[in-house]
N, C-alpha and C positions, 0 to 999 in steps of 0.2 A: 587366562580369562579372569577379569576382575569382577567381583559381585558388588553392585551398588544398590543403595536403597531405592533410589528413583532415577530413571534416565529420561532425558528429553531428546527427541530427534528433531533438530532444527533450532538454530541459534539466532533467529530473528526476534523481532519485538514480541511476538506471541510466545515463543518458547522461553525467552528470558524472563518475561513477566510471570509466566507460570512458575518458573524456577524461583523467582523472587518471593512470591507469596507462599510457595511451598517451604522455602528456607525459613521464612518467618515462623513456621510451625515447629522449627527445630530439626528439620530434615537436612541431610546431605544430598545434593543434587548434582548429577553428571549430565552435561549438555554436549551433544554431538552435532557438529555443523560441518558440512562437506567442504566448505571453502570460506575464506574471509569475505565479508560483505554484508552480513546482517539481513539476509532475505531481501525484502522490498525496500528496506531503508539502507541508503548508502550515501556517504558524504565524501566528496573529493576536495582535497585542499589545493587551491590555486592562488599563488601570491598572497598567502596567509588568509585567504578567504575560503570558507567552507561552502561548497556547492552541493545541494541535496538533489540526488537523482530520483528519489522517490517523493514522499510527502515533503512539502516546503515549510509548513507552519504548524504550530500548535495553538490551542486556544485556552482561555481560562474556563471553558466549559468541560475540559478534559479532566474530570475528577480523579480518575485512576492514575493518569500520567502525573498529575500534580502530587498525588499521594506518594508516588514512588520518589519523585524529586525531593519531597520533604523528608522522607525516611532517610535518604542518603545525605541529607543536608546539602543538597546541590541546587537549591533555588537561586543561588548566586550566579549560576551558569546561564540563567535566563537572559536572552539577548533580544535586541530589536528584530522584528520580523523582516523578511525580504519585502521591500516595497513593490507591490504588484499593481501595475496599471496595464490594462490590456487594450489592444485594438485588433480588428479583424484583418485577415488576409485571405483572399480568394479571387479567382478570375483575374490574376496578375495585377492586383491592386490592393492597397491598404485602405481601410475605411473605419469610421467610427462605429462601434458596436451598436449604439442606440439607433443608428440609421436602419437597422434590420427589424425594428419593432413596429408592429401595426398597433398604434395606440388606441384606436377606437375599438379594436377587437379585445384588447386588454381590459378596457373598462366594461365592455359588454360581458366578457367571460367571467371576470371577477364577481360581478353582481349575481351571476347565475351559479357559479361553481365554488364560491368561497366556503361553503359548508361541506364540500367533498372531503371524505376521510381517505388517508393514504393506505389504510390497511388492505392488503391483498391486491393493490393496484400496481401496475408498472409505472415507471417514470413517464413514459409517453402518454399513457392514459390519464394519469393524475394531472400533469402539467398542461395537457391539452385542454382539460376541463377548466383549469385555473386561468390560463392565459390565452386560450384559443388554439385551435389546431394549426392555423397558419403561422402564428408566432412560435409555436413549438418547433415546427419543421424548418422554419427559416432562421430561428435564432437559438432557442433554448436547447435544441438537440445538440448543437455544436458547443455551447457553453458547458453542458453537462458531460459531453464527450471529452472535453479538455480536462475536466475535473476528475473523471473516472478512468481516463485513458482506455476507453473501450466504447463500443456502441452502447449508449445509455437507454435505448428505447424500452428494453424488457427488464431493466434493472429494477429491483423492488423499491418503490417510492418510499416506503417506511424506513428503509435503511440509508436514505439520503437526507442530510440536514436534520438529524434527530434533535428533538428539543432537549436541552440540557441546561441546568442551572449554572449561572456564572459564579466564579469565585473572584470577588472584587479585589482581593489582595494582589492579584496578578494582572498584567496587561491583557486586553481583549485577545490579541494575537501575539505570538512570540516565537522565537527560535531558540537555539542553544548556541553558545559561543563557538563550539566546534562542530556545528551542524547537528541534525537530528540523530545521527549515528552515535552521538555522545551519550544519548539515553541508554544505548546498549552497553557502552563502556562503563557507565555509572553502575548499572546492575551487576556487571562482571566483577566489581570490586568486593562483592559479598563473599566472605571467606567460605561460606557453605556451598557456593556454586563453583564448579570447575568446568572449564570448556576445553574440548579437544576437537581438532579439525580432522574428522574421519568420515568417510562416506559410508553410511549404513545402508546396506542393500537388501537386507532380509531380517525378519524377526520370526523366531520359532519359540516353542514352549518346551521346557524341561522341568517337570514337576510343577512347583508353584512359582517358577522363575521364567521371565521372558529372556531369551537369548538373542543378542544383537550380533549380526554378522556384517563384515565388510568383505564382500565377495566370498572367498573360501575361508576366511579367518573369523574365528569367534572372538569378538571384541570385548563384550561385557555381558553381564546378566543382571537383572533387577526384578524386584517384586512388582514395581509399578512402572509403566511407560507412558509417556506423553508424546503424541504425534503432533509436531508443530511445523510440518512441512506442507508443501502444496498438495491438493487432493489426489493428484495423479500418483505422486510418490507415496503418499499415505496408503493408497489402494494397493500399490505393488508390495509394500511392506507387510500388509495384512492379508495378502492373497492366500497364503498358505495357512495362516493362523485363524483368520475369521473371514471366510469367503463372503458371507452375507454382508458384513460391514464393508468389505472391499468393493462389493457390487454397488453399494450406495455411493461411495466416494467417487467411483468411476463416472458417475453421472454428472459431476461438476466439470464443465468445460473450463479451460484456461486459455488466456491469450498472452502472447509474448510481446512485451514492450521493448522497443529498441531505441535507446537514447544516445544522442551525440552532442557532446559539448564542443562548440566550434568557436574559433576566433578568425580574424582576418588581418592580413598585412595592410589592407586598405582601410585604415582607421577613419579616414575622412568620410567615406560613404557610410560606414557603420554609425558615425556620429549623428546622422540624420534621423535615426530611429531611437526613440526614448521609451518605448513601451514593449511589454511582452506581447506575444501574438497568439491568437486563436485561429486555427486553420478551418476554413469553410470549403468543404469539398476538396480537401487537400490530403496528401498522404501522411501529413503529420497532424497530431492532435493540438499541440501547442509548442511554443518556443519561449522559454523563460529567460528574461534578460538579467544578467549579472554584471555589475560594474566593480572592478577591483583595480586599485592603483591607476585610475583614470582610463583603463582599457575596458572595452565591452566584449562580453562573451554571451553566447546564446545556447541554451540547453534545449535541443529539439527532441520531442517525444514522437516517434514514428509509429505508425500502425504496423501490425504484425505482417511480416513477410510480403511487404508491398513492393519495395524497390531495393536495388543493391546500394552499397555504400557509395559507389561512384555516381549512381543516379541521385542519391541524396545530396551529395556535394553539388551536382549540377543544379538541382532544384534550389538549394540554399543560395547558390550564386545568382540565380534568377530572381529570388526574393529580394536580395539586397543590391542587385545590379552591380555585382563585382565579378571579376574573372574567376574561373574555377581554381586557377593556381594561386589566387589570393585568399582562398579559404583553406584552413587547416583544422584537423581534428585534434583537440586537446585530450579528450578521454571519451571512451565508449562503454556502454554497459547494456546488458539485457536482463530483463526481469519478467517473472511470470505473475500474472494477476488472474484471479478467478473471474469468469464471465457469468456471474450469477444473475438469474432472472427471477421474476416473481413466482414462476413455477417451481423454483428450487426451495421456496420457504417450507413446503411440506417435507421436502427431503432433509432439510436441516432438522426438523422436528423428529424425523425417523432416526437420524443419527444419534440425537440426544436420547431417544428411547432405547436404542440399541446398546449404548454404552452405560446407561444408568445402572448403578450397582456393580459395575465391572472395575477392574484395575487398569483399564485402558482409558486414557484421557486424550481428547482431541481438541486442538485449538488452531486458529488460523483466520485469515481474512476472508474466507469463504463461508463462515458460519454465522457471523454477526454483523458484518459490514466491513468496508475497505479502510476506514479511517484508523489512525493510530489508536485512538480511544476505543473504537470498536474492538480492535484486536486485544487491547489490554483488559477491557472489561470482560471479554469472553474468557481470557486466560485466568483472571482472578476468580471468576465463577467456577471454573474447573478445579482450581487449586482449593477452593472451599469445599468442593465435593470430595476431594482427596482427604480432607480433614475429618470426614465422617467415618473413615476406616479406623 
């Protein structure tokens, strides 16, 4: 068993950002990740084009992300963003998204609700006041559903579209030359950070050290640990060590996103569609269009445990009016996302109170918001707490 100064459980953007800012303080950091993939961020290379299965774009409002890129002198890796234009699909037809908006209700609701504050409100409550209930249920519900890859109705309004200052040195929106997973690779170049693919299943205490186990094997020990995995796994890891903390973490629900990157041998029919899709009352949230070397591919994000892969192929063939045997799967991936609601805001505060002054650090997309910047800013904040020791 090797003793490390600091160990991080989870090698996604939250865990690696925590490792980065901790390493800046002169610490050596060991990161454990159960498998390659980078948590919710994953880039797949197809015909020299990198396709992002998680977040698709970054913005010049992401101060922490840009700070990391600048530190590693990697701003030259900033690339053009994916060109995203959307149309709706539902009831067996394609349609212009703006056709779903009731404009008179928008005008009336904005005049009444423009002073409404987001604090403590759910997405459905806040945006129903801003744009009207009919507009929310007929249009914005589906748009936000596509953005969050989950039912948006109870999501905290204050964690969606946060106000952030722009850094005019950089494009409004951008990607990275090798996809957003390149951000993870950039951080891993730090010589003070070492990454090992090992599934950590248990954490115990031995004196002033935390002992990390992989099934029956003692893997490592350290004075400080950072939990950068999903809340369910974090709760399991802390179940023996800190039952009260584990109990809080168990209250965060998660949803599984199932994504399929598909192509078709019938390129003629595919050529008729030139926009990404938002599903309206469909088993999929969205379908993102990628064009590489003249060929079109679609990344479908499906709702959790809705239909089988065969049924997904049947649905996609119906969307594009091609035969099922003309559809093929290029790549598939599953990811867990927290289904945070406005009711969980108090739970987030309780977790922060529980870990204050402790040598346990908790980061992840269920504590501050789902965006890449939300994850990075939470991780930076926790790393700053570590510097107080």
